[in-house]
C-alpha positions in Angstrom: 3.1 -4.1 -32.0 4.3 -1.0 -30.0 3.9 -2.7 -26.6 5.9 -5.9 -27.8 8.7 -3.4 -28.9 8.4 -1.5 -25.4 8.6 -5.0 -23.7 11.4 -6.2 -25.8 13.4 -3.1 -24.8 12.7 -3.5 -21.1 13.9 -7.0 -21.3 16.9 -5.9 -23.0 18.1 -3.2 -20.4 16.9 -5.9 -17.6 19.1 -8.3 -19.1 22.0 -6.4 -19.3 21.6 -5.2 -15.4 20.9 -8.6 -14.3 24.0 -9.9 -15.9 26.1 -6.9 -14.4 24.7 -7.7 -10.9 25.5 -11.5 -11.3 29.1 -10.4 -11.8 29.2 -8.3 -8.7 30.1 -9.5 -5.0 27.6 -11.5 -2.9 25.4 -9.2 -1.0 25.1 -6.4 -3.9 21.4 -7.0 -4.4 20.9 -6.4 -0.6 23.1 -3.4 -0.6 21.2 -2.1 -3.6 17.8 -2.5 -1.6 19.4 -0.7 1.4 20.4 2.2 -0.7 17.1 2.3 -2.4 15.1 2.1 0.7 13.3 -0.8 -0.7 13.0 -4.7 0.0 15.1 -7.0 -1.8 12.1 -8.3 -3.6 11.5 -4.9 -5.2 15.1 -5.3 -6.5 14.5 -8.5 -7.9 11.4 -7.1 -9.8 13.1 -4.2 -11.3 16.2 -6.1 -12.4 14.9 -9.4 -13.3 14.0 -9.8 -17.1 11.2 -12.2 -15.9 9.4 -9.6 -14.4 7.8 -6.8 -16.5 8.1 -4.2 -13.7 10.1 -1.2 -15.3 13.0 0.1 -13.6 11.9 3.8 -12.3 14.3 6.3 -13.6 14.9 8.1 -10.3 16.8 5.0 -9.2 19.2 4.9 -11.9 21.8 7.0 -10.2 21.6 4.9 -7.1 22.1 1.5 -9.3 24.9 2.9 -11.4 26.8 3.8 -7.8 26.1 0.8 -6.0 26.7 -1.6 -8.7 29.9 -0.1 -9.8 29.4 0.0 -13.5 32.4 0.3 -15.7 31.9 3.3 -18.2 31.4 0.5 -21.1 28.8 -1.2 -18.9 27.0 2.2 -18.0 27.0 3.4 -21.6 25.3 0.0 -22.9 22.7 0.0 -19.9 21.8 3.7 -20.3 21.4 3.2 -24.1 19.2 0.3 -23.8 17.3 2.0 -21.0 16.8 5.2 -23.1 15.5 2.8 -25.9 13.0 1.3 -23.5 11.9 4.8 -22.0 12.6 7.6 -24.5 12.9 11.0 -22.8 12.9 9.5 -19.3 16.7 9.1 -18.7 17.6 11.5 -15.8 21.0 13.2 -15.5 23.0 10.4 -13.9 25.7 12.5 -12.6 28.3 12.5 -15.3 31.1 14.2 -13.4 29.2 14.8 -10.1 29.7 12.2 -7.4 26.9 10.9 -5.3 26.7 10.2 -1.5 24.2 8.4 0.4 22.1 10.0 3.1 20.1 7.9 5.5 17.0 9.4 6.8 14.6 8.3 9.5 11.1 9.1 8.4 7.6 8.3 9.6 6.1 4.8 8.6 2.6 5.7 7.8 1.4 2.1 8.0 0.5 2.0 4.5 2.6 0.9 1.5 0.9 3.4 -0.9 1.6 6.2 1.6 5.1 5.3 2.4 5.7 5.0 -1.5 4.3 8.4 -2.0 6.2 10.0 0.8 9.5 8.3 -0.5 8.9 9.5 -4.0 8.1 12.9 -2.7 11.5 13.2 -0.9 13.5 11.6 -3.8 11.8 14.3 -6.2 12.7 17.1 -3.6 16.4 16.0 -3.4 16.5 15.7 -7.2 15.2 19.2 -7.6 17.5 20.7 -4.9 20.5 19.1 -6.7 19.3 20.7 -9.9 19.0 24.1 -8.0 22.4 23.9 -6.5 24.2 22.8 -9.4 22.6 25.3 -11.6 24.0 28.1 -9.3 27.8 27.2 -9.3 
């Protein structure tokens, strides 16, 4: 029963996100894929209610920025995400602005190694942001 409730909650936030993406200009999904450093198929999997792949919390700030959520859309989406993944909602920036930094990184020739490397870099950046913001 809990699994069904969780699945329904994931479908709920993905339905909201899919609707928002459908109302954005053509090419938004491709821009989102580029900003995330992922293939467009990844964006499809994590944003479509038809797929059970959950949306990783670390991608929320980028999605909110690239998709230009209105305050009301952001509030509804984050509430639905929190319902699906209690306690996993990161600080999405509230008053702080985000910028894109493109990096040239090694290709390890293995999807798992590349993903692990990308995750480590994203984690490092998040920790540095907390460190810098905490010392202001």
